[in-house]
VEXDO-387504 format. One record per atom (N, C-alpha, C, O): residue in one letter; x, y, z. Coordinates in steps of 0.02 Angstrom, whole numbers, plus 50000, padded with zeros to 5 digits. Layout:
BEGIN
aXYZ ...
END
This chain:
BEGIN
m533764772547514 m533604765547519 m532854764647507 m532444767847540 a532674760347461 a531974759247444 a531604755647500 a531894751447535 l530984757447509 l530554753847556 l530514746547534 l530344745147477 t530674741947580 t530654734847564 t530234731247616 t530304732547676 t529804726747593 t529434722547639 t529654715347631 t529894713347578 r529564711547684 r529724704447684 r529164700747718 r528904702847769 h528974695047689 h528504690647722 h528674683447705 h528974682047654 e528484679047750 e528654672047742 e528044668147717 e527484669347740 v528164663547671 v527644659047649 v527894651947659 v528494650547654 t527434647447674 t527594640347678 t527314637047616 t526714637847602 v527714633347581 v527484629747522 v527024624147546 v527234619747583 e526394624447524 e525894619447543 e525814614247488 e526014615447431 w525514608747505 w525384603347458 w524994606047397 w525154604347340 g524494610147409 g524084612947356 g524434617947311 g524174619647258 d525024620147331 d525424624747289 d525824621047236 d526124624147192 c525824614347240 c526274610347199 c525904606447145 c525314604947150 d526284604947092 d526024600947037 d526124593447052 d526394591747105 p525914588947008 p525984581847021 p526714579547032 p526824574247061 a527204583447008 a527904581647019 a528144583547088 a528704581747108 g527724587047127 g527904589047195 g528304595347199 g528604596747251 i528314599347146 i528664605847147 i528144611447138 i527604610347112 v528334617347161 v527864622947158 v527634624047086 v528034624747040 y526974624247079 y526654625747015 y526704633347005 y526544637147052 y526914635646947 y527114642646937 y526604647946960 y526834653246983 p525944646946956 p525494652346978 p525574654047052 p525414659647073 a525824649347093 a525914650847164 a526424656447173 a526344660747215 y526964656447132 y527464661747137 y527144668647122 y527304673547155 f526714668847071 f526384675147055 f525924677447112 f525884683347126 r525584672747144 r525164674447202 r525584677347258 r525394682247289 w526164674147272 w526594676647326 w526884683447309 w526964687647353 c527044684647246 c527274691247225 c526724696447235 c526854701947259 d526114694747217 d525544699347225 d525444700847299 d525284706547317 q525524695847342 q525474697047414 q526014701947436 q525894706347478 g526614701347408 g527154705947424 g526984713047404 g527134717847440 t526664713747346 t526454720447323 t525944723347371 t525994729247390 a525454719447391 a524934721847437 a525254724047503 a525064729247530 r525724720147528 r526064721947591 r526474728347582 r526524732347628 l526784729147524 l527174735147511 l526724741347512 l526904746447541 f526144740947481 f525674746547481 f525444748147552 f525404754047571 v525294743047592 v525094744247662 v525654747547701 v525534752447736 a526264744947694 a526834747847731 a526954755147711 a527174759147752 a526824756747648 a526924763647624 a526334768147641 a526384774247633 g525794765247664 g525194769147679 g524844771447616 g524494776547616 v524924767747562 v524604769347498 v523954765447493 v523944759247497 v523414769147483 v522764765847473 v522744763547401 v522764767547354 r522704757047392 r522754754147325 r522144755747282 r522214757447223 d521564755147310 d520954756347272 d520474760347316 d520414758947376 d520134765147287 d519614768847324 d518954765347311 d518644766147258 l518744761347360 l518114757747352 l517544760947392 l516994758147395 s517684766747422 s517174769947464 s516544771647424 s515994771747451 s516624772947359 s516054774747317 s515734768547287 s515224769047252 g516034762647300 g515774756547269 g516034755547199 g515844750647166 q516474759947176 q516744759647108 q517484761447110 q517664766847134 w517904757147084 w518614758547080 w518724764347032 w518464764146976 r519104769447052 r519204775347010 r519944776746996 r520104779546944 e520384774947042 e521084776647035 e521504771447070 e521324769047124 g522064769747040 g522504764847072 g523014761947023 g523084764446967 p523364756647044 p523914753847006 p523774747046974 p523994741947001 p523404746746919 p523284740146888 p523934737046861 p524394740546841 l523944730546862 l524504726646837 l524484726546761 l523954725046732 v525044727946728 v525074727646655 v525574722546629 v525564720646571 k526024720146674 k526514715146653 k526754711446716 k526864714446768 a526834704846709 a527104700846764 a527584695646735 a527454692746683 e528134694746770 e528614689646748 e528944686546809 e528964689446863 c529204680546799 c529534676946853 c530054672246824 c529924668746775 s530644672246854 s531174667546836 s531254662546892 s531314664546950 f531244656246876 f531284650946926 f531994648446929 f532244645646880 r532324649346985 r533034647646992 r533124640347015 r533604637046995 r532664638047056 r532694631047078 r532004629047103 r531594633347119 s531864622647106 s531204620347126 s531134620847202 s531614620247240 s530524622047223 s530344622147294 s529814616747304 s529454614947258 q529774614247365 q529324608647378 q528934609547443 q529104613947482 p528414605347454 p527994606147514 p528404606247579 p528874602447588 g528194610647623 g528514611347688 g529064616547689 g529264618847743 e529314618347632 e529854623247629 e529584630247644 e529034632047624 k529984634147680 k529804641047694 k530214645647649 k530824644747640 l529874650547620 l530204655447577 l530064662447604 l529514663747630 v530554666847599 v530454673847617 v530394677747553 v530814677247508 v529864681747548 v529734685847489 v529934693047507 v529644696047552 e530424695747470 e530644702647479 e530384706647420 e530464704647363 s530074712347434 s529764716347382 s529944723747390 s529954726347445 h530094727047333 h530224734147334 h530114736947263 h530134733247214 v530014743547259 v529964746847194 v530674747847168 v531084751047201 s530814745047109 s531484745447081 s531544750647025 s532094752347004 r530974753147001 r530994758046947 r530354762146947 r529804759446955 f530434768646939 f529864773146930 f529914776346861 f530454778546841 g529354776646825 g529304780446764 g528814786146777 g528664787646835 r528574789246725 r528084794646733 r527424792046761 r527164794746809 s527164786746730 s526524783946752 s526574776546768 s526074773346786 s527174773646762 s527254766646777 s527804765546828 s528234769846838 f527784759746860 f528314757946906 f528374750346908 f527894746846893 t528964747946927 t529094740846930 t529224738947003 t529614742147038 i528894733647024 i529004730847090 i529394724347080 i529164719847045 s529974723847111 s530384717847107 s530284713547169 s530214716047224 h530284707047158 h530184702147211 h530744696947208 h530904694547153 v531024695247264 v531514689847269 v531244684947321 v531074686947377 l531214678547302 l530994673347348 l531594669047367 l531904665947324 r531764669047431 r532354665447456 r532154659947504 r531664660447540 d532564654547504 d532454649247552 d532814650847618 d533104656147625 a532774646247666 a533064647447732 a533814648747730 a534084652247774 s534174646047680 s534894647147675 s535064653747640 s535644655747637 g534554657147613 g534664663347576 g534714662347501 g534764667147464 e534704656047479 e534744654647407 e534104657047373 e533554656247400 i534184660047314 i533604662547276 i533244656747242 i533544652947204 a532604656147258 a532184651047226 a531854653947163 a531764650447113 a531664660347166 a531344663547109 a531414671147116 a531504673847171 e531374674447059 e531374681747056 e530804683947011 e530724681346955 g530404688647035 g529844690946995 g529834698546989 g530184702047027 a529444700946942 a529364708146934 a528654709546908 a528394705846867 e528374714846934 e527714717146911 e527794724346886 e528104728446919 t527524725646828 t527484732546803 t526764734746813 t526294731446791 r526684740346846 r526024743146859 r526014750246833 r526534753546829 i525424752546816 i525344759546797 i524894762846849 i524504759546882 w524964769446856 w524484773046896 w523944775246847 w524094778346796 a523324773546862 a522794774846814 a522164777446848 a522054776446908 k521764780746808 k521104783046829 k520604780646778 k520764779346721 k519974780046801 k519434778546755 k518804782046779 k518704783246838 e518384783746731 e517784787546746 e517144783546735 e516594786146745 g517204777446716 g516624773146704 g516844765946704 g517124763446752 d516714762546648 d516924755546643 d517664755146624 d518004760346617 a517914749146615 a518624748046602 a518864751446538 a519464752846531 s518424752846491 s518634756046429 s518874763246439 s519194766046395 t518724766246497 t518934773046511 t519594773346549 t519834778846565 l519894767646564 l520524767346600 l521074771146563 l521174770146503 k521424775546598 k521924779746567 k522514780546615 k522414782146674 a523124779446590 a523724780546630 a523804787946644 a523704792046600 v523984789546706 v524104796546727 v524764796646766 v524994791446789 p525064802546774 p525684802846814 p525574800146885 p525054801246915 i526084796646910 i526054794146978 i526044800147025 i526474804447020 p525554800547071 p525544806247118 p526204806547157 p526474801447177 d526454812647169 d527074813647205 d527074810147273 d527574807247293 e526514810547308 e526464807447374 e526524799847370 e526854796847413 v526224796747320 v526274789547311 v527004787747295 v527274783047324 r527304791347250 r528004790147232 r528454790747293 r528884786447304 r528364795947333 r528774797047392 r528694791347442 r529184788847470 r528074789447454 r527944784047504 r528244777347481 r528544773747521 l528144775647418 l528404769247394 l529164769147389 l529484763947395 a529454774947379 a530184775247374 a530514774547442 a531104772847447 g530114775847496 g530394775347564 g530734781647582 g531004782147637 
END
């Protein structure tokens, strides 16, 4: 069973467009929050900032979201997140956002790579996911 995290978000007025429904970037923000919580639950240090320079971690390379129905201010959504696929150096985190009745409001996915860099962003290079990271995220 894959490690899964859940957190609740309340749709706020500022999350919505003039029509009163969630503006799409809010879903991506909530998915990113789910990813951060998943890393914390797994005990995976996302970025090594102790040196003042990011050197290794999981940058985002693809994000997508399917909107099943509109959500509006005051509504509470539960974001469920887990790793649904591992490759050699990439992995996919799937997110499902459900309302109080359990109905799916949106489904998202992030593809991330495990990468290292030795200087600026031009040195970024995909590397195999460390076994310990894979084991922790898999649950």
